[in-house]
ROVEXFI-720703 format. One record per residue: residue in one letter; x, y, z of N, C-alpha, C in turn. Coordinates in steps of 0.001 Angstrom, whole numbers, padded with zeros to 6 digits, always signed. Layout:
% residues N
AXYZXYZXYZ/...
***
This chain:
% residues 344
M+045844-034240+017409+045541-032817+017273+044548-032588+016134/R+044800-033286+015004+043909-033119+013852+042506-033608+014192/A+042428-034730+014921+041129-035274+015308+040397-034288+016212/L+041176-033606+017078+040564-032640+017979+039998-031455+017204/I+040757-030989+016191+040300-029876+015356+039010-030244+014622/V+038973-031458+014090+037777-031917+013381+036589-031968+014328/L+036833-032487+015555+035762-032592+016538+035221-031210+016909/V+036146-030256+017104+035724-028884+017437+034924-028277+016298/S+035381-028515+015048+034695-027962+013880+033284-028518+013770/V+033169-029841+013949+031845-030473+013870+030945-029946+014973/S+031489-029823+016177+030697-029335+017305+030218-027902+017057/L+031108-027064+016495+030751-025676+016197+029653-025625+015138/S+029782-026493+014126+028774-026542+013063+027416-026921+013625/V+027412-027921+014499+026144-028352+015114+025556-027221+015946/L+026413-026532+016692+025949-025441+017549+025332-024315+016719/L+026017-023960+015635+025510-022892+014774+024183-023282+014147/T+024088-024546+013742+022837-025027+013148+021714-024966+014166/A+022022-025370+015393+020998-025356+016436+020546-023942+016752/C+021475-022980+016657+021142-021592+016977+020455-020879+015829/S+020557-021469+014652+019975-020828+013470+018460-020813+013578/N+017867-019693+013168+016418-019538+013172+016003-019062+011791/P+015614-019972+010903+015282-019584+009531+014204-018515+009451/R+013214-018583+010317+012130-017596+010264+012630-016202+010658/Q+013504-016175+011646+014076-014885+012013+014968-014377+010882/D+015722-015274+010259+016563-014876+009131+015722-014254+008011/V+014594-014893+007694+013727-014386+006628+013106-013056+007031/T+012698-012951+008283+012109-011700+008760+013110-010556+008650/V+014350-010814+009028+015402-009791+008925+015662-009449+007460/Q+015701-010475+006595+015875-010221+005156+014752-009347+004612/L+013524-009652+005006+012389-008858+004542+012527-007402+004985/A+012928-007200+006228+013085-005837+006736+014178-005090+005987/N+015342-005747+005836+016503-005085+005242+016434-004966+003724/E+015871-005979+003063+015980-006075+001604+014684-005772+000862/V+013564-005723+001578+012278-005478+000913+011568-004258+001510/L+011281-004315+002802+010456-003266+003402+011176-001920+003462/L+012371-001910+004025+013099-000646+004150+013429-000033+002784/P+013946-000800+001810+014197-000198+000498+012944+000389-000155/A+011797-000262+000033+010555+000263-000540+010193+001610+000086/H+010399+001734+001390+010153+003019+002057+011144+004080+001566/Q+012397+003686+001359+013407+004631+000878+013097+005087-000544/Q+012685+004174-001397+012333+004528-002775+011112+005431-002826/W+010175+005198-001921+009011+006094-001820+009469+007502-001450/R+010364+007592-000478+010889+008902-000091+011602+009575-001262/D+012425+008822-001978+013187+009394-003086+012268+009889-004205/S+011178+009166-004454+010234+009601-005491+009541+010899-005077/N+009327+011082-003781+008736+012333-003310+009719+013495-003445/A+010998+013223-003218+012010+014264-003418+012053+014696-004884/A+011942+013711-005785+011923+014028-007218+010672+014808-007587/L+009553+014507-006924+008310+015244-007191+008442+016699-006755/V+009062+016936-005619+009305+018306-005151+010121+019072-006186/E+011173+018451-006671+012035+019107-007668+011271+019405-008952/A+010446+018456-009386+009686+018644-010625+008659+019769-010479/V+008009+019856-009332+007040+020931-009097+007745+022280-009093/D+008858+022355-008394+009592+023619-008329+010004+024087-009734/T+010482+023156-010547+010900+023498-011905+009713+023969-012738/Y+008613+023246-012642+007432+023591-013438+006863+024947-013035/C+006723+025167-011743+006076+026390-011273+006966+027622-011405/A+008261+027422-011540+009178+028556-011687+009223+029096-013106/D+008746+028312-014068+008830+028700-015482+007450+028688-016116/P+006865+029849-016398+005521+029910-016987+005419+029214-018340/Q+006550+028982-018983+006533+028334-020299+006803+026830-020217/A+007036+026329-019034+007417+024922-018890+006247+023995-019211/S+006583+022891-019865+005599+021846-020115+005380+021038-018842/A+004196+020448-018732+003891+019628-017563+004358+018189-017736/D+005013+017869-018824+005385+016470-019100+006295+015901-018016/D+007334+016644-017638+008258+016136-016613+007565+016025-015259/L+006654+016939-014991+005903+016884-013734+005013+015642-013704/K+004393+015325-014820+003552+014125-014889+004398+012861-014699/T+005577+012844-015300+006457+011679-015140+006844+011487-013679/A+007169+012585-012996+007522+012506-011571+006327+012044-010741/F+005130+012495-011120+003931+012055-010414+003699+010559-010619/Y+003827+010085-011859+003651+008654-012122+004586+007822-011236/Q+005823+008282-011117+006811+007541-010339+006455+007544-008856/A+006043+008705-008334+005664+008783-006923+004455+007896-006647/Q+003496+007910-007555+002301+007089-007396+002647+005603-007474/S+003564+005250-008364+003977+003858-008511+004717+003368-007266/R+005609+004192-006728+006350+003809-005520+005403+003655-004337/W+004394+004503-004270+003410+004376-003205+002615+003082-003377/S+002229+002761-004595+001473+001534-004851+002305+000307-004491/H+003577+000324-004850+004473-000787-004519+004584-000971-003007/L+004534+000128-002282+004735+000102-000838+003513-000399-000077/Q+002332-000285-000661+001107-000548+000106+001032-001955+000709/P+001464-003021+000019+001451-004339+000674+002597-004537+001659/L+003416-003501+001855+004630-003617+002670+004643-002656+003852/M+003564-001909+004050+003645-000818+005031+003354-001305+006437/V+004241-002169+006935+004215-002609+008319+004746-001480+009194/G+004073-001242+010306+004617-000285+011255+004144+001138+011079/P+005045+002126+011138+004669+003538+011243+003706+004038+010171/L+003891+003617+008938+003059+004154+007858+001609+003701+007972/S+001385+002577+008650+000021+002078+008813-000652+002655+010054/E+000048+003522+010761-000447+004061+012024-000643+005573+011924/G-001455+006104+012830-001581+007554+012948-002153+008242+011732/N-002990+007574+010974-003654+008203+009828-002685+008606+008722/R-001467+008061+008741-000460+008507+007782-000803+008119+006342/S-001291+006893+006136-001538+006457+004760-002622+007290+004083/W-003605+007775+004847-004643+008626+004266-004069+009958+003794/Q-002956+010360+004373-002311+011596+003927-001643+011430+002566/V-001416+010190+002171-000789+009928+000875-001840+009794-000218/Q-002904+009069+000073-003903+008795-000961-005287+008704-000336/F-006231+009453-000920-007609+009390-000466-008419+008615-001507/W-008600+007325-001213-009385+006447-002094-010015+005361-001248/P-011276+005004-001518-012142+005524-002587-012756+006876-002225/D-012980+007685-003246-013587+009003-003083-015026+008919-003600/K-015904+008396-002770-017266+008088-003203-018135+009328-003389/R-017758+010447-002790-018598+011650-002834-017897+012829-003503/N-016872+012544-004292-016141+013590-005006-015580+014631-004036/M-015164+014171-002875-014679+015086-001847-013380+015771-002242/V-012543+015075-003027-011260+015659-003422-011471+016960-004191/V-012352+016929-005159-012608+018130-005964-013224+019225-005097/R-014245+018869-004343-014953+019890-003562-014056+020523-002510/Q-013295+019704-001788-012466+020262-000722-011244+020996-001266/T-010698+020513-002379-009552+021203-002977-009943+022597-003443/E-011026+022688-004193-011443+023992-004704-011893+024912-003573/S-012542+024351-002559-012970+025163-001421-011773+025742-000681/L-010741+024915-000488-009532+025391+000194-008869+026504-000599/L-008796+026340-001903-008139+027352-002736-008955+028643-002800/D-010267+028526-002715-011109+029726-002691-010908+030511-001397/E-010721+029785-000301-010569+030434+001005-009173+031008+001203/A-008182+030382+000620-006785+030781+000828-006208+031315-000484/D-005910+032573-000529-005413+033172-001775-004243+034093-001463/P-002995+033624-001651-002642+032272-002100-002550+031299-000914/L-002579+030013-001222-002487+028980-000207-001081+028938+000376/T-000984+028812+001686+000317+028668+002343+000513+027222+002788/R+001755+026855+003016+002065+025504+003493+001404+025260+004850/E+001380+026274+005695+000768+026127+007016-000723+025817+006886/Q-001403+026479+005959-002828+026217+005760-003068+024792+005259/L-002199+024326+004382-002339+022959+003875-002123+021950+004991/E-001145+022198+005852-000855+021268+006939-002018+021164+007924/K-002801+022212+008030-003943+022208+008941-005210+021689+008269/A-005161+021482+006967-006345+021078+006213-006581+019573+006327/S-007655+019118+005711-008018+017702+005713-007017+016877+004927/V-006899+015591+005313-006038+014680+004551-006511+014551+003104/V-007759+014869+002851-008317+014768+001495-007523+015613+000506/V-006987+016748+000955-006307+017667+000043-004788+017625+000187/Q-004272+016753+001031-002832+016739+001298-002058+015736+000454/G-002749+014872-000271-002070+013744-000885-002082+013693-002397/L-001692+012534-002899-001524+012343-004335-002835+012409-005104/T-003964+012102-004453-005238+012153-005155-005591+013582-005525/A-005381+014523-004619-005622+015930-004926-004611+016431-005957/F-003371+015980-005846-002340+016345-006821-002755+015868-008217/E-003236+014636-008293-003669+014072-009567-004831+014869-010155/Y-005761+015275-009318-006901+016084-009779-006420+017351-010475/V-005506+018071-009830-005022+019329-010397-004246+019092-011688/L-003472+018031-011723-002578+017791-012855-003292+017197-014065/F-004358+016417-013835-004940+015660-014941-006411+015953-015234/D-007153+016520-014301-008579+016697-014548-008815+017734-015650/K-009702+017406-016566-009963+018278-017715-010610+019591-017314/S-011195+019634-016121-011842+020869-015675-010841+021888-015138/V-009604+021452-014922-008569+022339-014377-007679+022847-015509/A-007687+024138-015708-006815+024746-016722-005496+025126-016047/L-004678+024138-015792-003469+024360-014997-002525+025356-015650/T-002334+025237-016960-001399+026120-017662-001770+027587-017487/D-003066+027864-017487-003536+029251-017378-003825+029666-015945/S-003687+028736-015001-004058+029038-013610-002949+028630-012644/R-001714+028841-013049-000605+028406-012203-000584+029123-010866/D-000947+030407-010866-000921+031150-009608-001890+030551-008599/R-002978+029975-009091-003961+029378-008200-003509+028009-007709/Y-002972+027181-008622-002730+025779-008304-001297+025445-007897/C-000323+026234-008312+001063+025889-007986+001343+025874-006474/P+000780+026795-005694+001010+026691-004246+000494+025380-003668/L-000609+024864-004200-001131+023587-003727-000210+022447-004137/L+000219+022412-005396+001116+021355-005858+002420+021372-005064/T+002954+022570-004847+004189+022701-004065+003979+022211-002636/G+002850+022583-002059+002559+022180-000691+002366+020677-000549/I+001645+020065-001488+001420+018615-001420+002741+017869-001566/A+003550+018257-002552+004831+017578-002763+005717+017704-001517/G+005746+018899-000929+006533+019088+000285+005995+018274+001453/H+004674+018177+001542+004060+017390+002607+004401+015911+002447/Q+004367+015427+001215+004686+014022+000967+006142+013716+001297/L+007034+014631+000951+008448+014417+001258+008673+014415+002772/A+008079+015380+003462+008240+015441+004920+007655+014197+005592/L+006514+013736+005096+005882+012543+005667+006767+011324+005473/S+007283+011134+004265+008108+009956+003984+009413+010003+004765/E+009967+011183+004952+011203+011296+005734+010950+011017+007218/S+009803+011437+007709+009490+011170+009116+009263+009678+009352/V+008640+008999+008388+008428+007553+008502+009766+006821+008463/L+010647+007224+007570+011972+006611+007497+012735+006801+008808/A+012601+007978+009403+013279+008233+010673+012780+007273+011748/L+011486+006953+011718+010932+006004+012680+011436+004584+012436/W+011810+004285+011220+012416+002982+010927+013835+002900+011472/H+014559+003999+011353+015993+003965+011660+016322+004296+013110/E+015408+004890+013841+015745+005327+015193+016045+004119+016092/P+016831+004313+017161+017100+003209+018091+015797+002604+018616/G+015695+001303+018506+014465+000642+018912+013322+000826+017947/G+013612+001372+016765+012583+001627+015764+012186+000374+015001/M+011472+000573+013898+010878-000557+013189+011922-001547+012693/L+013051-001059+012214+014087-001957+011724+014607-002847+012846/A+014842-002266+014007+015310-003039+015159+014238-004020+015637/Q+012981-003614+015543+011893-004470+016025+011672-005688+015128/L+012134-005610+013882+012046-006759+012984+013359-007537+012924/R+014272-007193+013825+015582-007841+013832+015905-008498+015167/D+015572-007812+016244+015940-008275+017588+014676-008610+018377/F+014564-009858+018769+013381-010328+019504+013799-010884+020874/P+012963-010712+021897+011676-009997+021895+011874-008483+021971/N+010817-007721+021624+010837-006273+021758+009425-005805+022092/E+009251-004517+022214+007958-003994+022674+006831-004220+021677/R+007176-004529+020430+006138-004761+019418+005929-006257+019167/Y+007009-007016+019069+006914-008443+018742+007698-009271+019769/A+007030-010281+020300+007694-011163+021265+008639-012127+020571/T+008282-012546+019357+009078-013535+018626+009185-013153+017168/A+010103-013831+016476+010226-013627+015034+008954-014052+014312/D+008287-015081+014813+007029-015520+014209+005989-014403+014217/E+005953-013637+015298+005000-012525+015363+005340-011454+014337/G+006628-011168+014177+007043-010198+013168+006722-010674+011769/L+007006-011956+011509+006715-012520+010198+005213-012516+009925/A+004432-012850+010940+002975-012849+010782+002465-011452+010468/A+003039-010432+011085+002617-009052+010819+002911-008666+009374/I+004075-009077+008875+004428-008783+007481+003470-009490+006537/L+003202-010776+006801+002294-011530+005942+000880-010978+006012/R+000456-010564+007189-000888-009997+007334-001023-008732+006488/T-000017-007888+006523-000037-006661+005728-000014-006975+004241/Q+000809-007960+003863+000921-008338+002455-000388-008916+001930/I-001023-009793+002715-002280-010406+002281-003395-009368+002230/T-003405-008440+003185-004365-007339+003128-004138-006515+001870/G-002855-006350+001481-002546-005632+000251-003129-006308-000976/V-003080-007632-001011-003687-008367-002131-005204-008199-002104/D-005796-008198-000908-007230-007980-000797-007612-006584-001295/V-006776-005592-001018-007026-004241-001508-006962-004211-003041/L-006069-005013-003628-006027-005110-005091-007378-005580-005634/K-007956-006570-004967-009281-007048-005371-010304-005909-005297/K-010226-005139-004230-011167-004041-004043-010981-002973-005114/K-009727-002680-005461-009461-001657-006470-009913-002094-007860/L-009932-003388-008079-010466-003921-009333-011984-004064-009261/G-012464-004617-008149-013879-004931-008034-014776-003720-007910/T-014302-002627-007299-015142-001440-007119-015581-000844-008454/P-014673-000514-009366-015152+000013-010655-015912-001012-011481/M-015638-002301-011276-016384-003336-011983-017836-003404-011528/G-018132-002878-010341-019486-002920-009809-019757-004101-008906/R-018734-004846-008525-018933-006014-007669-019445-005618-006292/L-019175-004396-005887-019630-003920-004581-020836-003006-004722/N-021407-002939-005921-022513-002019-006193-023590-002698-007022/Q-023892-003952-006664-024956-004722-007314-024791-004784-008835/G-023537-004858-009274-023263-005033-010686-023252-003761-011504/V-023482-002613-010879-023463-001338-011602-022015-000835-011675/V-021492-000729-012888-020088-000323-013030-019905+001104-012543/Q-018720+001371-011993-018396+002694-011451-017018+003126-011963/P-016930+003520-013209-015611+003837-013791-014876+004948-013056/Y-015617+005888-012459-014957+006992-011772-014579+006647-010335/Q-014799+005391-009965-014286+004892-008693-013016+004066-008893/A-012544+003983-010119-011254+003340-010358-010157+004206-009743/E-009222+003577-009076-008100+004319-008522-007330+004977-009670/A-006959+006236-009471-006126+006953-010452-006765+006992-011836/W-008080+007158-011891-008741+007183-013199-008379+008425-014003/R-008093+009519-013326-007747+010740-014064-006421+010608-014794/S-005458+009973-014165-004139+009802-014784-004057+008532-015624/R-005133+007766-015638-005203+006516-016424-004116+005524-016010/Q-003821+005490-014703-002738+004643-014210-003228+003521-013291/S-004511+003210-013334-005051+002200-012417-004345+000857-012571/I-004178+000409-013811-003577-000906-014046-002106-000896-013640/E-001398+000176-013982+000007+000272-013608+000173+000243-012088/N-000754+000869-011372-000691+000844-009916-000951-000555-009370/L-001893-001273-009978-002147-002654-009568-000904-003512-009775/Q-000223-003295-010896+000995-004060-011172+002077-003758-010140/A+002224-002487-009773+003245-002111-008793+002943-002724-007427/S+001677-002730-007035+001297-003337-005756+001524-004844-005771/L+001200-005474-006892+001424-006918-007007+002907-007240-006854/Q+003775-006430-007446+005210-006647-007334+005680-006497-005887/G+005085-005546-005161+005425-005406-003750+005040-006635-002955/A+003824-007149-003203+003373-008357-002510+004245-009553-002859/Q+004614-009661-004127+005412-010807-004557+006810-010770-003962/A+007325-009571-003713+008655-009465-003104+008674-010118-001727/V+007571-010041-001002+007474-010733+000289+007453-012241+000065/W+006620-012683-000856+006515-014119-001122+007856-014712-001535/E+008634-014015-002325+009913-014543-002812+010857-014863-001666/R+010743-014136-000545+011573-014451+000627+010930-015550+001471/V+009619-015528+001590+008919-016464+002474+008873-017874+001898/R+008927-018015+000609+008757-019326-000037+009789-020342+000454/S+010946-019891+000882+011982-020815+001369+011573-021507+002668/L+010583-020961+003357+010128-021542+004624+009034-022592+004431/V+008487-022683+003221+007332-023541+002984+007786-024975+002732/S+007216-025911+003462+007634-027317+003379+006939-028085+002259/D+005863-027529+001710+005061-028203+000696+005443-027678-000691/A+006157-028499-001464+006633-028071-002781+005474-027769-003724/T+004389-028499-003587+003222-028269-004437+002605-026906-004144/L+002554-026541-002875+002010-025232-002507+002887-024111-003046/V+004196-024281-002962+005111-023282-003519+004836-023091-005008/K+004702-024200-005721+004425-024135-007152+003087-023453-007425/D+002083-023766-006612+000753-023184-006806+000754-021670-006577/I+001461-021220-005542+001494-019773-005275+002339-019059-006321/D+003442-019672-006741+004220-019101-007850+003328-018900-009074/Q+002541-019936-009385+001666-019870-010552+000564-018828-010365/A+000066-018694-009136-000981-017711-008868-000467-016291-009130/Y+000766-016008-008704+001352-014694-008987+001533-014494-010488/A+002015-015516-011167+002236-015416-012609+000919-015184-013341/D-000142-015861-012916-001445-015701-013566-001938-014260-013467/V-001863-013691-012274-002325-012314-012091-001457-011349-012896/A-000135-011521-012817+000776-010622-013535+000538-010676-015038/N+000378-011867-015570+000174-012010-017014-001151-011404-017452/Q-002184-011599-016647-003485-011046-017010-003495-009518-016925/L-002822-008960-015925-002715-007501-015848-001966-006945-017049/A-000877-007600-017420-000064-007129-018547-000826-007187-019860/A-001804-008077-019955-002541-008262-021208-003734-007317-021348/L-004082-006584-020301-005239-005682-020403-004963-004613-021455/P-005915-004378-022373-005623-003552-023548-005885-002061-023385/A-006438-001627-022255-006800-000221-022107-006866+000128-020626/P-006940+001436-020283-007096+001817-018884-008343+001188-018265/L-008293+000940-016965-009350+000208-016286-010696+000911-016408/M-010722+002233-016282-012000+002936-016335-012691+002772-017683/E-011906+002521-018727-012485+002275-020046-012947+000822-020168/L-012149-000077-019628-012481-001499-019752-013792-001840-019052/V-014034-001247-017875-015239-001607-017128-016508-001121-017828/Q-016359-000185-018743-017527+000337-019451-017832-000424-020735/E-016963-001379-021086-017159-002170-022292-017556-003594-021910/P-018818-003982-022150-019272-005328-021774-018410-006448-022348/T-017765-006187-023486-016946-007234-024107-015738-007605-023257/H-015363-006729-022323-014209-007005-021466-014621-007569-020112/G-015922-007768-019920-016408-008222-018627-015830-009556-018203/E-015770-010501-019120-015258-011827-018775-013775-011774-018426/T-013026-010945-019154-011594-010802-018880-011356-010264-017471/L-012111-009250-017085-011949-008658-015761-012415-009613-014664/T-013476-010360-014944-013957-011341-013969-012917-012437-013744/T-012263-012858-014809-011209-013873-014703-010029-013336-013891/L-009687-012073-014097-008608-011445-013332-008981-011357-011858/Y-010201-010982-011570-010651-010903-010179-010558-012271-009511/A-010962-013300-010230-010897-014667-009690-009445-015078-009432/A-008530-014641-010305-007117-014962-010116-006565-014278-008862/L-006979-013035-008631-006569-012341-007410-007160-013018-006176/D-008399-013448-006285-009050-014140-005177-008328-015450-004860/N-007936-016160-005889-007180-017403-005698-005846-017133-005012/L-005151-016087-005463-003870-015726-004855-004041-015393-003379/E-005049-014603-003054-005285-014244-001653-005594-015480-000817/N-006472-016337-001319-006875-017518-000545-005717-018491-000339/R-004897-018667-001362-003738-019559-001231-002850-019119-000079/Q-002651-017818+000016-001744-017317+001054-002436-017229+002414/Q-003645-016709+002429-004319-016497+003708-004667-017812+004395/T-004959-018830+003602-005383-020103+004189-004271-021147+004154/E-003837-021507+002954-002896-022619+002818-001494-022261+003297/L-001021-021081+002950+000311-020669+003394+000343-020506+004910/A-000680-019858+005464-000732-019677+006920-000747-021023+007630/R-001491-021986+007083-001557-023317+007694-000203-024014+007615/N+000465-023931+006472+001750-024594+006301+002800-024028+007254/L+002777-022721+007433+003759-022084+008317+003327-022112+009780/N+002067-022550+010003+001515-022563+011357+001598-021179+011987/I+001208-020195+011175+001203-018803+011620-000232-018287+011582/Q-000634-017641+012662-001972-017068+012727-001967-015729+012005/I-002591-015700+010821-002652-014464+010052-003648-013503+010682/G-004767-014045+011156-005745-013203+011825-006781-012650+010881/F-007636-011810+011429-008743-011221+010682-008240-010202+009683/N-008751-010290+008455-008400-009339+007409-009242-008084+007585/A-008584-006947+007707-009295-005685+007970-010272-005327+006854/N-010074-005889+005664-010929-005545+004545-012059-006549+004330/D-012114-007604+005132-013180-008590+004967-014531-007908+005088/G-015415-008235+004161-016763-007710+004207-016925-006412+003459/D-015831-005819+002949-015942-004592+002179-016591-004860+000837/
***
């Protein structure tokens, strides 16, 4: 009898091992423990922004300090989410509703002021029908931080816009979350294969990695654009993301952390210990260099003495992207595909 029990136990163990799919396990972990929580935290930061706007606009004597803190948090959660926005948020023009960057023609200022001139006071319905340029965090940042806006003395003009943007962001994030949770939604599509989006777990994993690697490429763009790498070496400090709030570097750090959260789960699938060590080091190099930057990015790009430091950081980001896009994809035998930002 004991021998039979042992035989059954061994047979069950072998069966479970044979049925185990490490890649599917990692894909499910990424969905449950990384992607979905990041979307939830983004939603929660928007709820806090709504509350902060309501408090500020209800009291003519209120300081904007708490409102700025809520904005920093919402912007940080959005930055963290960008390398993770597989599925609904990357579709239907939704991400442009959150952030309009790069703003090469100062469209945020022109369209925001034009909308406010036409609508007195602005209604939520008018904002919902307006361009994505004025619906997101970039327009919110303009009103809250631009020196040309006397917010304290012009609350009647700007508070309806701030209230409308915060409400729009909350509604958008809640609608995206609903698409994750609905039957057959994004969470199910990253858990149960095959489905209408992914035939296999490998396809789901490849989609996550593709989004993550594109996110790292966007980090390069957000650094390289103000440095002038895309403008024949002419620095463009006002093309730095979040230059008004002086949060460009903090946003880069938040995005890097989002990308690294994917890598921390995927690394268990990599068969090459040297490659794991190299990618670990690549993340550490970028993180350490970002942490060591002594001033906001828009200031650093204007000081020639910091040119070598920024160039070294750009090279570190390039190394990180290449390690994952080429070597990691080869090791996992996963087709990452064409990077949407190539050639930018």
